[in-house]
Residue, then its C-alpha position, 0 to 999 in steps of 0.5 A: m294881331e286879331r283884336p281880342g274881345d276881352y278889352q282887359e285883354h285888348k289893352e294889354y296888347y295894343s300899342d300906343k306907339e304902333k297903335m294897335r295889337t301886338l306882341r314884343n321881342q327884345f334880341i340884347v347884344l353887344p357893340g357890334g353884333e359880337d354876342v348875343v345875351d338876352i331874347s324876350i320874346a311875344e312881351l305884351g305890346q303895351i311894354s316899350d321898349i326900355t322897359l322891357f331893356i331894364k327887366s332884362r338887364q337886371n341879369l346882366d352885368a351892371k357895367q356892360r354896355f350893349l347895341g341898342d337904336k333910338a327907342y333906347i335913347g337916354e339908357e345910359f349903357i347904351t350906344 
């Protein structure tokens, strides 16, 4: 994405992981890809994947297990 003119806005979109300005999209699915249970679109790039998951998970069953990639290592309910 194009660099915003304002420095504070630039910092909100900048992802240290990707070393560029980004918008994050996240799809939360059940193991086996059986069902999509939550979608987050166009979140600020500075928010990490695991933080976005934790924020979204508050609306979901506390004991439900999910499928995730290596960005979610350490989260107990992600396989």
